[in-house]
C-alpha positions as CSV (number, residue, x, y, z in Angstrom):
1,X,-52.4,-18.9,9.5
2,X,-51.3,-19.4,5.4
3,X,-51.0,-15.7,5.3
4,X,-48.7,-15.8,7.7
5,X,-46.9,-19.1,6.8
6,X,-46.7,-17.0,3.5
7,X,-45.1,-13.6,3.9
8,X,-48.2,-11.8,3.2
9,X,-50.6,-11.1,6.3
10,X,-48.5,-7.3,6.8
11,X,-49.7,-6.6,3.2
12,X,-51.8,-3.2,2.8
13,X,-55.0,-4.9,1.4
14,X,-56.7,-0.8,1.0
15,X,-55.9,2.3,3.6
16,X,-54.8,0.6,6.3
17,X,-56.1,-2.8,6.3
18,X,-53.9,-5.8,5.7
19,X,-54.9,-9.2,5.7
20,X,-54.2,-9.9,8.8
21,X,-57.3,-7.9,9.8
22,X,-59.4,-9.9,7.0
23,X,-58.5,-13.5,8.0
24,X,-61.5,-12.1,10.9
25,X,-64.2,-12.3,8.5
26,X,-64.0,-16.0,8.5
27,X,-62.5,-17.0,11.7
28,X,-66.1,-15.0,13.5
29,X,-68.1,-16.3,11.2
30,X,-66.9,-19.8,13.1
31,X,-66.7,-17.9,16.1
32,X,-70.7,-16.6,15.6
33,X,-71.7,-20.4,14.3
34,X,-70.1,-22.0,17.2
35,X,-72.1,-20.0,19.5
36,X,-74.7,-20.2,18.1
37,X,-74.9,-23.4,17.5
38,X,-73.9,-24.0,21.3
39,X,-76.1,-21.5,22.7
40,X,-78.8,-22.0,21.9
41,X,-79.8,-24.2,19.5
42,X,-78.1,-27.7,21.4
43,X,-80.0,-26.4,24.5
44,X,-83.0,-26.7,22.8
45,X,-82.4,-29.7,21.6
46,X,-81.3,-32.4,23.8
47,X,-83.4,-35.4,22.6
48,X,-81.4,-35.3,19.1
49,X,-79.1,-38.4,18.2
50,X,-75.6,-37.3,17.9
51,X,-74.2,-38.5,15.6
52,X,-70.0,-38.6,15.8
């Protein structure tokens, strides 16, 4: 989002890879962490108290 705001998202890093493609790495990491938590961890630990 910051790269789009500062207008360097379309700059080419190498080959056909742009900064917009590199932004997928942390985004997909976050999606995978959420999928793990809600799909596997939370259903196996229903008795844990929520802290927030």
